[in-house]
SERO-4910 file (N, C-alpha, C, O; in steps of 0.05 Angstrom, whole numbers):
BEGIN
 pado doro    nc1    nc2    nc3   cac1   cac2   cac3    cc1    cc2    cc3    oc1    oc2    oc3
  Met    A   2349   2386   1042   2353   2372   1017   2344   2343   1020   2351   2330   1040
  Ser    A   2329   2332   1001   2319   2305   1003   2339   2286    990   2352   2293    970
  Asp    A   2341   2262   1001   2357   2241    989   2340   2227    968   2316   2224    971
  Pro    A   2352   2216    946   2337   2201    926   2327   2175    938   2339   2164    956
  Val    A   2305   2165    927   2295   2139    935   2314   2118    924   2330   2123    906
  Asn    A   2313   2093    936   2331   2072    928   2323   2060    901   2302   2065    890
  Asp    A   2340   2043    891   2336   2030    865   2311   2012    865   2298   2009    845
  Tyr    A   2305   2000    888   2281   1983    889   2256   1999    883   2239   1991    868
  Ala    A   2254   2023    895   2231   2040    891   2230   2050    862   2209   2050    850
  Leu    A   2253   2057    851   2254   2066    823   2246   2044    804   2232   2048    784
  Asp    A   2255   2019    810   2247   1996    793   2217   1992    795   2203   1988    775
  Leu    A   2207   1992    820   2179   1986    824   2160   2005    810   2141   1997    797
  Ile    A   2167   2031    812   2149   2052    802   2154   2058    773   2135   2064    758
  Trp    A   2179   2057    764   2186   2066    737   2197   2045    719   2185   2038    699
  Arg    A   2221   2034    726   2235   2017    707   2221   1991    701   2221   1982    678
  Asp    A   2209   1979    721   2195   1953    717   2165   1956    716   2151   1936    711
  Gly    A   2155   1980    720   2126   1984    719   2116   1981    690   2128   1993    672
  Arg    A   2095   1966    687   2085   1960    660   2055   1965    659   2041   1966    680
  Ser    A   2044   1966    635   2015   1968    631   2005   1939    626   2012   1927    606
  Tyr    A   1988   1930    644   1979   1902    643   1954   1898    627   1937   1916    626
  Asn    A   1952   1875    615   1928   1867    599   1913   1844    611   1893   1834    600
  Gly    A   1921   1835    635   1908   1813    649   1917   1812    678   1936   1825    685
  Trp    A   1903   1797    693   1906   1798    722   1906   1771    735   1891   1753    726
  Val    A   1922   1767    756   1921   1743    771   1897   1744    790   1887   1765    796
  Asp    A   1888   1721    798   1864   1719    815   1872   1725    844   1875   1707    861
  Lys    A   1874   1751    850   1882   1760    877   1867   1785    883   1868   1805    868
  Ser    A   1852   1785    904   1835   1808    910   1851   1832    919   1874   1829    929
  Val    A   1839   1855    916   1851   1880    925   1831   1893    944   1810   1902    935
  Pro    A   1837   1896    970   1817   1906    988   1812   1936    984   1829   1951    975
  Glu    A   1788   1945    992   1781   1973    990   1800   1990   1006   1806   2013    997
  Thr    A   1810   1980   1028   1828   1996   1044   1853   2004   1028   1864   2026   1032
  Leu    A   1862   1986   1011   1886   1991    995   1880   2012    973   1896   2029    967
  Ile    A   1856   2010    961   1848   2030    941   1846   2058    954   1854   2078    942
  Arg    A   1835   2059    979   1834   2084    993   1862   2095    999   1867   2119    997
  Ala    A   1881   2077   1005   1908   2085   1010   1921   2096    984   1937   2115    985
  Val    A   1915   2084    962   1925   2094    936   1915   2123    932   1931   2140    924
  Tyr    A   1890   2128    936   1879   2155    932   1893   2174    952   1900   2196    944
  Asp    A   1895   2166    977   1907   2184    997   1935   2192    990   1945   2213    998
  Leu    A   1950   2175    976   1976   2181    966   1975   2199    941   1989   2219    939
  Ala    A   1958   2191    923   1956   2205    897   1947   2234    901   1955   2252    886
  Lys    A   1929   2239    920   1918   2266    923   1939   2287    931   1934   2311    930
  Met    A   1962   2277    940   1983   2296    948   1998   2308    925   2014   2327    929
  Gly    A   1994   2298    901   2008   2309    877   1999   2337    871   1976   2344    876
  Pro    A   2017   2354    861   2010   2382    856   1991   2386    832   1993   2372    812
  Thr    A   1974   2407    835   1957   2416    813   1956   2447    814   1964   2458    835
  Ser    A   1948   2460    793   1946   2489    792   1929   2499    814   1905   2492    816
  Ala    A   1940   2517    831   1925   2528    853   1911   2507    870   1890   2511    882
  Asn    A   1924   2483    871   1913   2461    886   1884   2455    878   1868   2447    895
  Cys    A   1877   2459    853   1849   2458    844   1838   2429    844   1814   2425    847
  Ser    A   1856   2409    841   1848   2381    844   1822   2374    830   1802   2366    842
  Pro    A   1821   2377    803   1796   2373    789   1789   2344    782   1767   2338    772
  Ala    A   1808   2325    787   1802   2297    781   1781   2286    800   1781   2292    824
  Arg    A   1764   2269    790   1745   2254    806   1749   2224    798   1752   2218    774
  Phe    A   1748   2207    817   1754   2179    812   1731   2161    819   1721   2162    842
  Val    A   1721   2146    800   1700   2127    805   1712   2099    804   1720   2089    783
  Phe    A   1714   2086    827   1727   2060    830   1705   2039    827   1688   2036    844
  Ile    A   1707   2023    806   1687   2003    800   1698   1976    809   1719   1967    799
  Gln    A   1683   1963    826   1690   1936    836   1668   1916    831   1674   1893    824
  Ser    A   1643   1923    835   1621   1904    835   1616   1894    807   1621   1908    787
  Asp    A   1606   1870    805   1599   1858    779   1577   1875    765   1578   1879    741
  Glu    A   1559   1885    781   1537   1902    770   1548   1927    756   1540   1934    734
  Ala    A   1567   1941    769   1578   1965    758   1596   1958    734   1596   1974    714
  Lys    A   1610   1936    734   1626   1928    711   1608   1922    687   1616   1929    665
  Lys    A   1585   1910    692   1567   1905    670   1557   1931    658   1552   1932    633
  Arg    A   1554   1952    674   1545   1978    663   1568   1990    646   1562   2004    627
  Leu    A   1592   1985    654   1615   1996    640   1621   1981    613   1629   1994    594
  Lys    A   1617   1955    613   1626   1938    591   1617   1947    563   1633   1948    545
  Pro    A   1591   1954    560   1583   1962    532   1596   1986    521   1595   1991    497
  His    A   1609   2002    538   1622   2027    529   1651   2023    524   1665   2043    517
  Leu    A   1662   1999    527   1690   1993    522   1694   1983    494   1677   1968    484
  Met    A   1717   1990    482   1725   1976    458   1728   1946    463   1734   1938    485
  Glu    A   1722   1930    443   1722   1901    447   1748   1891    459   1748   1874    477
  Gly    A   1771   1902    451   1796   1893    461   1801   1900    490   1819   1889    503
  Asn    A   1785   1918    501   1788   1926    529   1768   1913    548   1769   1916    572
  Gln    A   1749   1898    537   1727   1888    553   1736   1866    573   1731   1868    597
  Glu    A   1749   1845    562   1755   1822    579   1774   1830    602   1770   1823    625
  Lys    A   1795   1845    595   1815   1852    616   1803   1871    637   1811   1871    660
  Ser    A   1783   1887    629   1770   1904    648   1751   1888    666   1749   1894    690
  Met    A   1737   1869    655   1718   1853    671   1734   1835    690   1723   1828    712
  Gln    A   1758   1827    683   1774   1810    701   1789   1825    723   1796   1813    743
  Ala    A   1793   1851    718   1808   1866    738   1793   1869    764   1769   1872    764
  Pro    A   1807   1868    787   1793   1872    812   1779   1899    814   1758   1902    825
  Trp    A   1792   1920    802   1781   1947    802   1785   1959    774   1806   1954    761
  Val    A   1766   1976    766   1771   1994    743   1763   2022    752   1741   2026    763
  Cys    A   1781   2040    748   1776   2068    757   1770   2085    732   1785   2086    713
  Ile    A   1748   2100    734   1742   2121    715   1755   2147    726   1747   2157    747
  Ile    A   1775   2157    712   1787   2182    720   1772   2204    705   1772   2204    680
  Ala    A   1759   2221    719   1742   2241    707   1751   2270    713   1765   2274    733
  Asn    A   1742   2288    697   1747   2317    701   1722   2329    712   1700   2327    700
  Asp    A   1724   2343    734   1701   2358    745   1702   2386    733   1720   2402    740
  Leu    A   1684   2392    715   1684   2418    702   1675   2441    720   1676   2464    712
  Met    A   1666   2435    744   1659   2455    764   1678   2454    787   1671   2461    810
  Phe    A   1703   2445    782   1723   2442    804   1728   2468    819   1735   2468    842
  His    A   1724   2491    805   1730   2516    818   1713   2522    842   1720   2539    859
  Glu    A   1690   2509    844   1672   2513    868   1686   2505    894   1678   2514    915
  Lys    A   1706   2487    892   1719   2478    916   1746   2493    921   1760   2486    940
  Ile    A   1752   2513    905   1777   2528    909   1778   2540    937   1799   2539    949
  Pro    A   1756   2553    947   1759   2564    974   1766   2543    995   1780   2550   1015
  Gln    A   1758   2519    992   1765   2497   1010   1794   2488   1006   1808   2483   1026
  Leu    A   1802   2487    981   1828   2475    975   1851   2496    974   1874   2488    975
  Phe    A   1844   2521    972   1864   2542    969   1857   2564    989   1853   2587    981
  Pro    A   1855   2558   1015   1843   2576   1034   1858   2602   1038   1846   2622   1047
  His    A   1883   2603   1032   1898   2629   1035   1890   2649   1014   1897   2673   1016
  Asn    A   1877   2640    992   1867   2658    971   1841   2647    959   1841   2638    937
  Pro    A   1820   2647    974   1795   2636    964   1784   2650    939   1769   2638    924
  Gly    A   1793   2675    934   1785   2689    910   1796   2677    885   1788   2685    863
  Ala    A   1815   2658    888   1826   2645    864   1805   2630    849   1809   2623    826
  Lys    A   1783   2625    862   1760   2612    847   1753   2628    822   1746   2616    802
  Asp    A   1756   2655    823   1749   2671    800   1769   2669    777   1762   2677    755
  Trp    A   1792   2658    782   1811   2653    761   1800   2634    740   1808   2635    716
  Phe    A   1781   2618    748   1771   2597    731   1741   2602    723   1726   2583    718
  Ala    A   1734   2628    722   1706   2635    716   1699   2628    687   1676   2621    682
  Asp    A   1718   2631    669   1712   2625    641   1710   2596    635   1728   2581    641
  Pro    A   1687   2586    625   1683   2557    621   1704   2544    604   1712   2521    609
  Glu    A   1713   2557    582   1732   2544    565   1759   2542    579   1772   2521    577
  Ala    A   1768   2562    593   1793   2561    608   1790   2540    630   1810   2526    636
  Arg    A   1767   2539    642   1763   2519    664   1765   2491    653   1777   2473    666
  Gln    A   1754   2486    630   1755   2459    618   1784   2452    612   1793   2429    617
  Glu    A   1799   2471    601   1828   2466    595   1843   2459    621   1859   2440    621
  His    A   1839   2474    642   1852   2469    667   1844   2442    679   1860   2427    690
  Ala    A   1818   2436    676   1808   2411    687   1821   2387    673   1830   2368    686
  Glu    A   1822   2388    647   1834   2366    632   1864   2363    638   1873   2340    642
  Arg    A   1878   2385    638   1907   2383    643   1913   2372    671   1929   2354    674
  Asn    A   1900   2384    691   1906   2376    719   1895   2349    726   1907   2335    742
  Ala    A   1871   2342    716   1860   2316    722   1876   2294    709   1879   2272    720
  Thr    A   1887   2299    685   1905   2280    673   1930   2275    690   1938   2252    693
  Leu    A   1941   2297    700   1963   2294    719   1956   2277    743   1971   2259    751
  Gln    A   1932   2282    754   1924   2267    777   1919   2238    771   1924   2220    788
  Gly    A   1910   2232    746   1908   2204    738   1935   2190    738   1937   2167    746
  Ala    A   1955   2205    728   1982   2194    728   1992   2190    757   2005   2170    763
  Tyr    A   1986   2209    774   1994   2206    803   1981   2181    814   1994   2166    829
  Leu    A   1956   2176    807   1942   2152    817   1957   2127    809   1960   2108    825
  Met    A   1966   2126    784   1980   2102    774   2006   2099    789   2013   2076    797
  Met    A   2021   2120    793   2046   2118    807   2042   2110    837   2057   2095    848
  Ala    A   2020   2120    849   2014   2113    876   2007   2083    878   2015   2070    897
  Ala    A   1992   2074    859   1984   2045    859   2009   2028    856   2011   2008    871
  Arg    A   2027   2035    838   2052   2019    836   2068   2021    861   2079   2000    870
  Ala    A   2069   2044    874   2085   2047    898   2074   2030    921   2089   2022    939
  Leu    A   2048   2024    920   2036   2008    941   2033   1978    932   2018   1963    945
  Gly    A   2047   1971    912   2049   1942    904   2028   1933    885   2024   1909    882
  Leu    A   2013   1951    872   1993   1944    853   2002   1949    824   2023   1962    820
  Asp    A   1988   1938    805   1994   1942    777   1971   1956    764   1948   1956    774
  Cys    A   1977   1969    741   1957   1985    727   1954   1977    698   1973   1968    686
  Gly    A   1931   1982    687   1926   1979    659   1910   2003    649   1886   2001    646
  Pro    A   1923   2025    643   1909   2049    633   1898   2045    606   1909   2031    589
  Met    A   1875   2057    600   1860   2053    575   1847   2079    566   1836   2094    582
  Ser    A   1848   2084    540   1832   2105    528   1812   2095    508   1798   2111    496
  Gly    A   1811   2069    504   1793   2057    485   1765   2052    496   1758   2030    503
  Phe    A   1749   2074    497   1722   2071    507   1705   2094    496   1716   2114    486
  Asn    A   1679   2091    497   1661   2112    488   1656   2132    510   1642   2126    530
  Arg    A   1669   2154    508   1668   2174    529   1640   2184    535   1632   2186    558
  Asp    A   1625   2190    514   1598   2200    518   1581   2178    531   1564   2184    548
  Gly    A   1585   2153    523   1570   2132    535   1575   2128    565   1557   2124    581
  Val    A   1601   2130    572   1608   2127    600   1597   2150    616   1587   2147    638
  Asp    A   1598   2174    605   1588   2198    620   1558   2196    624   1548   2202    645
  Leu    A   1544   2187    603   1515   2184    606   1508   2162    626   1489   2165    641
  Glu    A   1523   2140    626   1517   2117    643   1522   2124    672   1507   2116    690
  Phe    A   1544   2138    678   1553   2140    706   1549   2168    718   1548   2171    742
  Phe    A   1546   2189    701   1546   2216    712   1521   2231    707   1513   2248    724
  Ala    A   1507   2226    686   1485   2244    677   1462   2246    696   1450   2268    699
  Asp    A   1454   2224    708   1430   2224    725   1435   2231    754   1417   2229    771
  Asn    A   1459   2238    761   1466   2244    788   1473   2273    790   1492   2282    778
  Glu    A   1458   2288    806   1462   2317    808   1490   2324    817   1501   2344    809
  Gly    A   1502   2306    834   1529   2312    844   1551   2307    824   1574   2316    827
  Thr    A   1545   2292    802   1566   2285    783   1559   2293    754   1574   2286    736
  His    A   1537   2307    750   1529   2313    722   1549   2331    708   1547   2333    683
  His    A   1567   2344    722   1587   2361    709   1614   2347    709   1635   2360    704
  Trp    A   1615   2321    713   1639   2305    710   1641   2295    682   1620   2289    670
  Arg    A   1665   2293    671   1669   2283    644   1693   2263    645   1714   2269    656
  Ser    A   1688   2239    635   1709   2218    636   1733   2227    620   1731   2240    599
  Asn    A   1756   2220    630   1782   2227    618   1795   2201    607   1800   2199    583
  Phe    A   1802   2183    625   1812   2157    616   1805   2136    638   1796   2144    660
  Leu    A   1810   2111    632   1804   2089    650   1830   2076    659   1850   2078    645
  Cys    A   1830   2064    682   1853   2050    691   1844   2025    707   1832   2028    728
  Ala    A   1851   2001    697   1847   1977    712   1869   1974    733   1892   1982    728
  Ile    A   1861   1964    757   1880   1962    779   1878   1935    791   1856   1925    796
  Gly    A   1901   1923    796   1901   1896    809   1929   1886    811   1948   1902    812
  His    A   1932   1860    811   1958   1847    810   1961   1835    782   1948   1816    775
  Gly    A   1980   1846    767   1982   1839    739   1992   1811    733   2009   1801    748
  Asp    A   1983   1800    712   1992   1774    702   2014   1779    682   2010   1790    661
  Asp    A   2039   1771    689   2062   1777    673   2060   1765    645   2073   1775    626
  Ser    A   2044   1744    641   2042   1732    615   2026   1749    595   2025   1743    571
  Thr    A   2014   1771    605   1996   1787    588   2010   1813    579   1998   1829    565
  Ile    A   2036   1817    586   2049   1841    577   2068   1834    554   2077   1812    551
  Phe    A   2073   1854    538   2091   1851    515   2119   1860    523   2124   1872    544
  Glu    A   2138   1853    505   2165   1863    510   2164   1893    510   2150   1906    494
  Arg    A   2179   1905    528   2178   1934    530   2186   1948    504   2206   1941    491
  Ser    A   2169   1967    496   2174   1983    472   2196   2003    477   2202   2011    500
  Pro    A   2210   2012    455   2231   2032    458   2221   2058    469   2197   2064    467
  Arg    A   2239   2074    479   2233   2101    487   2253   2120    473   2274   2111    464
  Leu    A   2245   2145    470   2262   2164    457   2286   2171    474   2284   2173    498
  Ala    A   2309   2174    461   2333   2183    475   2331   2212    483   2314   2226    471
  Phe    A   2347   2220    502   2346   2248    511   2349   2267    487   2335   2287    485
  Glu    A   2368   2261    469   2374   2279    447   2350   2281    428   2348   2301    413
  Glu    A   2333   2261    427   2310   2262    409   2286   2277    421   2270   2288    406
  Ala    A   2284   2277    447   2260   2287    460   2264   2313    476   2245   2325    485
  Cys    A   2289   2321    479   2295   2343    498   2313   2364    484   2327   2359    466
  Gln    A   2311   2388    495   2329   2410    488   2339   2422    514   2324   2424    533
  Ile    A   2363   2431    513   2374   2448    534   2381   2475    522   2398   2476    503
  Leu    A   2369   2496    532   2373   2523    520   2389   2541    539   2395   2564    533
***
């Protein structure tokens, strides 16, 4: 039986974790981004299919490629962030099932239907994007998740001309860095248990 984590960890990851709209001028080394991924990849997915793909954008050149595809309200905060991650769905994720699910490599065939595969990719990659955010918070970073962007534009810009990524589809974006507290709003309400839950 596992013991619960302490209140400091719960505050860091959940209670005090916020979505940031701006960043302090403090760099985030690549080693820390790699550590975030190494933690996030441990989260569960269906048959360990792990369909999320992460494009971590740091360079000014790559940010300039991303900027035209962002809603105006997301441009400045994305350009200021030390990193912006494109969380993408790999629509051919099933090709890696024999590697990821070695006790049953035939599970690859569970995802033979393209429509079912897309549904699984979107569900599980979204989960993995959330794991990434929780991992980043756990390692002392802040996040600014975004859905305000031109999905087709991002896919064409970053995935279409690369044979290894042409079957990736962007899901959502997440800026990562050390958040500027002056850029967050007062926390919005959440639904009470009785409003959002049922016990049957």
